[in-house]
C-alpha positions, 0 to 999 in steps of 0.5 A: 552444466552449460546454458545461455542466459540473455546471450551469455553462456553460463557454466554452472553446477546447480545445487541438488533440487535447485530451481532456475530462479535462484540459480539465475539470481545467484549469477547476477540475473536480477531481472528475475523476481521472487513473488511466490516461489510456487508458480502462482504469480509470474514475477519470475517468468522467463522464456526457455527456448522461447516458451514462457515458464515460471522459473521458480518451479523449473528445475535448474538441471533441465537447462542443459544446452538450452536458451533462457531469455529474461526481460533484460534479454528482450531489450534494453532501456535504449533499445526496448522490445516492442512489448516493453515499449508498449508497457512503458507508453501505456503506463502499464505498471505501478510498483513494477515488481510484476512487470518484468515477468509480465512483459516476458509472457506478453512477448509471446502473444501474437495477434491471434492471442489478443482475444485469448489474453486472459487465459494466456496471462492468468499465471501473471498477477499484478497487485497494483494496476487493476490490469486496464493499463496492461490491456492497453499496452497489449492493444498498443494504446499510448497513455503517456506524453512527453511534456514540454519545458515547464509544462509537466504538471497536468500532463500524463508524464511517464514515470522516470523509471519506466524504461528500467522497469519494463526491461528488468533493470530497475533495482529493488531491495535485493537486486544486488549481486551476492557477495562472498561475505553475505550471511543469511538468516532463517527463523524458527517460529512458535508452533503454539498460539500462546506459550512460554519458553521454559528452556532452549538449547542451540548446541546442535544448531551451532555445531552445524557446519556453516552456522555463525550464530543462533539468536534467542531471547537471551540475545534480546536488547531488552527494549520494548517497541512497536513494529508499527511506525508513525511520526510519533512513536507514542502513537503505538503501544510498546508491547514487542521485543526482538525476541520474547520469552512469551510467544503470543501467536503461531509463527512468532520468533523463537530463534534465528539462525545466521548461516552461510546460506538459507538452506543451512540456516533452515536446517539448523532451525530444525536442530534448535531444541525448545521446551514450551509451557503451553498457555491458554489462548483466545482467538475471538475479540469478544471472548478475549474481553470476557472475565477470565480470558487469557491475558496477553499483556498483563505484565504491561501498564496503561501509562508506561506502555500505552495499552488502554486496558491490559486486564481486558486485552483492550489496546485502545478504546473510544466511547463518546456521545453527542446527544442521546442516541437511544432517545433519538432512535426511539423518536425516529420515523425510520430506523435500521440496525445491523452488524457487518463483519469483515475478514482478514486481508493480506496486502499481497505485495509481490515483493516480500519483506526483506532486509540486507544489513552491513557495516560500511567503511565509516563504521555505520550500520546500513540497512537496505530494506523494503520499507515505506518509512526509512527515517522512522525505521532508522530512528527506532532501530537506533532506539532499540539497540542504543545507537546514535541515529547518525550512525544508522543509514536506511536505504529503500530502493524501489519497493515492490508494493506496500499498501501499508504492509511496509509501514512495519518494522518486521525484518530490520530489527532482526538483521540489525541484531545479527549484523551487530553480533557477527560483524558481517553482512546479513540478509533476511527475506520473507517467503510468501508463506511468511507473508501470509502467516506472520506478516500483519493483515488488515484488521478484521472487524465487527461493526454494528450500525444503528441509524434513525431518520425522519420521513424525509430522510434527514438523519436523526441518530447514528450509533457505530459500535466497532470491535476489531481484532488487533491480534497478538500485538498492538502495532497500528491497533490504536491508530486504525481504531481511531481512524476507522470511526473518524471520517466514516462517521464525520461524513454525515451531518447528524445531530446525535452520534455515538461511537463505541470502539475497541481494539482487542488483543487475541492470540491471532497473527497481528493486524496492521496498517492496510490501505484505507487504515480502517475506514474501509471496514466501517464504511462498508457497514455505514454505507450498507446501513444507509442503503437499507435506510433508503429502502426503508424510506422509499428514497433513492439511495443517492438522494438520501446521501445528498440530503445528509452529507456534510458540506462546507461550514459543517463541523468536522467532528465524530462525537464531540462538537468542541473537538479540536481538529486540524481538518479544514474546510478551506480545502476544496469540496467535490462530494456533490460533483462525485455523486452526480458523476456516478449517478450519470455513469450508472444511468448511461450504463457500462462503457465497456463489456465485462471481462469474459469469465469462467462459469455459467454464461451471462444470459437473460435466464431467471437464474441471473439477477442484476442490481446497482449500488453506490457508496461514498467515503471521505478521507483526510488528505494526510495523517493527523498530528503532522507529517514532516518532509525536508527536501532539497533541489540543486542545479547541477552541470548540464542544466540538470536538477538533483532533488533530495527527498526521503519519500519511498516509491512503491507504486504510489507514483510520488517520484513521477509527481515530484519530478513534474512539480520541480520541472514545472517550477524550474522551466525544464523537462522531467527528464532533466530531474534526477531523484535521490530518494528513500534514503536517510542520506538523501534528505534531512527527514521525511515521515514516510510514504503512508497516509497518501502523504507523498504528494501533498507533504513531500510534494509541497516541500519540493515545490517550495524548494524549487521555487526558492531555487528559482529565485536564487537562480534569477537573482544570480543571473541578474547580478551577472548581467548587471555586471556586464550591462548595468543599464539592461539589468538595473531594472530601469528597462525591466528586462523579462527573466525566464528560467530555461532548460539551459540557464536563465534568460535576462532580456535577450541575454542567456546566462548559461548553467556553467556561468551560474555555477561558476559563482558557487553552488545553487541549492535550496531547501523546502519543508512542510509539516502536513498541517492543516489537512483537508478532505478528499471524497470518493463515490463508487457505483457498481452494477452486478449480476448474481447467479442464484444457483451458484452464488457467483457475483459478476461486476458488470460496471464499476465506476468511481468519481474522485475529488482529488483537487488539481489532477497533476498526472491524469494517467497516474491518478486514473491508475491509482483509482483503478488499482485501489478499486481492483484491490477492493473488488478482491477483498469484497468477493474473493480474498480472506486470510482464514485461521482455524480455531487455534490461530493457524493460517490455512490460506498460506499461498496464492493458490489458497488465497485468491488475488484477482487475475486479469480476467476477474477485474472489470475496467473501472470508469474513473471520473474526476471532480473539478476542484482545486485544494489550496492546502495541497501542491498546486491544488492537488489532494492525495488519492492513493488510499481513498479509492479502496474504501467505498467499493465493498459497500457499493457492490454489496448494495448492488447485490442486495438490489439484485437478490433482495437480501442484504449481505453482511459479511466480507468477502461475499464468496459464492457459498455465502451469496448462494445461501442468501440468494436461495434462502438457505440463510438470511442472517442479520448478525454478520453471518453471511 
């Protein structure tokens, strides 16, 4: 079969049933991405004879004689298509994994299509941006600037990879050509939620032509670990094996086949014969703690494996009190009491988990993987398999979205085992179904909140009782629990507080790290309760919060006023400004029209009810107990600078800010800064890109390295000038010394880069350990319309004010806030991973799990508080996670304002809101 791809003719023979996407990638066309392989996300979009199609559902055999154009065929970084230029100028991407497919579809829009773009683009999903910047690109709005030398910080500088991303030339994890030696791995998962393997026979599978090995629990290295990764591995329980004989959730690994192709490996999986002893399972955390419940990890101990109560299925617990909550509530003028429920949420990053492993010419294990934490993966792989960490290299190219989901070790351990067993290169890539059925989700929680107050609204008591379902394994089950009841409770000044929190094992798929790290679920409950308290007292909800939020000088504690903490009030405080900014924005009304949506028209009929709501949140600017970064900056030929940093880029924007910080410190422009990152060979160490630490930790370390290099360059230039003209450089005349893009100017003399480097290399290092920490604040406001007959909720206005310290890149920060808000709107109104009573995931595709499309998301108005944080680089605070947390309660409070009935459960789907709005159900126990 012959057809043309991006101007090049291909002569190929497709496999039976093969689709265009896999055929293109087999022939090195890596601009076509895999997001779903079911025609739902658009990451694989290409033009076939000028018409956009999803290549993942286009049969390859239909391409005979036709012309295929990918993003790489539309234009190059040097000569981009006008749409590609527009996307780059508008900063219309974050992780960028969807962008190649987006620009392909957008390239077919003409002027008449612009008003109908929502319909034309409904087949393309973006998980990161919130879509505003994409709309800007289609409107020709330029949001980025070219910064002058030494003036990058504070400017909306474009991402260094912008032109590569929009033209499909940026490398992601698997964007490398297939080699003849590459093997593929497929996994046989457990059909039971709880079972023990009695026997396993791999004879038939191993006999299949093309199979190299079959791995089972007999091949397990016998070392317990956690898939969750933190700076201290002791933060997580050791409850996981590469292969376990006891299976604790549906889909857990039973066997893995390594074969010449994915197809052969999957065929061989079906030939593995397994005899199971089916064990009783438990799927509700309350039932799991009850006497007589099936125990998931009874073979483990509290001390050795760091599980709080294995005999109660409790992986972590916190019970503490300051004062007497019951007495304080009894003596309060007003009280509220409610239980709020949040569901499972998928990260839905468009790039799935994937790893390619090999052994390099030096005999080192090399893992090219989609991870937020390359150094932590390296260290744990080395520990589990008994390897020297220096003999393991982990490389993360640009990662197609993370949101905490790639702070896990889900593919790297299995690929390591396969590489060590076969001595060959091996690749393991999750399907989209795998992402929904075996990858960890956000923790579901039930949170009871009781509040008491005086008649003037002063809080007298707060009790938070939280139960969370950590699933079959405790990855992040400890950290999320403690964090969820930390800043969420500490943000309010209250003399009497009690926290009861437990993280519980069940036979459901594991939960894990997710944007906000547990705060979003508890903030939803507390902020809803605060709103109810305001109604009870007849006090404006914003005013009630003003009277009770912490201010500088207040203790930053949860339950113990003597608790040691590295949170510091030396950091900036902008919560008061954020409240004012949101209040003013809601009073002024929406600045743009709400997106046109399917469904009943929005009119003045009594069927529609409108309301407004607000909520606030606080979050520490980095994780506790240290977050370390070692960085380097080196002057190279041509006046360029090479930075070495371990931080991974997955849409968090750290690469852009890192170049800005270095360019500003060294008096150059960002385009002269070359980044070597997310590679364990790039730096001595980096804890990883999670907890919003990429800017405030690695950024601060890089800025320190750049300042040190500046001093070294200055000293060398003075020495060289002094050798030529002693009086000029002696200091008697005090010559001005200025770092310029092409060297160092001493007085009137320019010491060029070549001369500086002729006397030896110029390289400096910087480190930062992430302590002490400060607080960042966010306030979200929402105006909604609720259609009583259908339960539809439309967000008419979305506004968020953020206390981010010095704004290093306004457009990028705006995009982070919009993206976090959009993701939160999704989990507030639409998104839920649904399990049946046996732990089977029923929402295992994008068609069943609704990620918001461009027509679903309003434009979030973003307001910046004017603060400066002395603990961050040049006064900046972190802001990747924070925007997510206050959105759900703000919308819920607006719904309650509209219909007069409190929602208690997320997501607020149409059926649930219809039940409340029509009076069918008015539960107070989390039922709706």
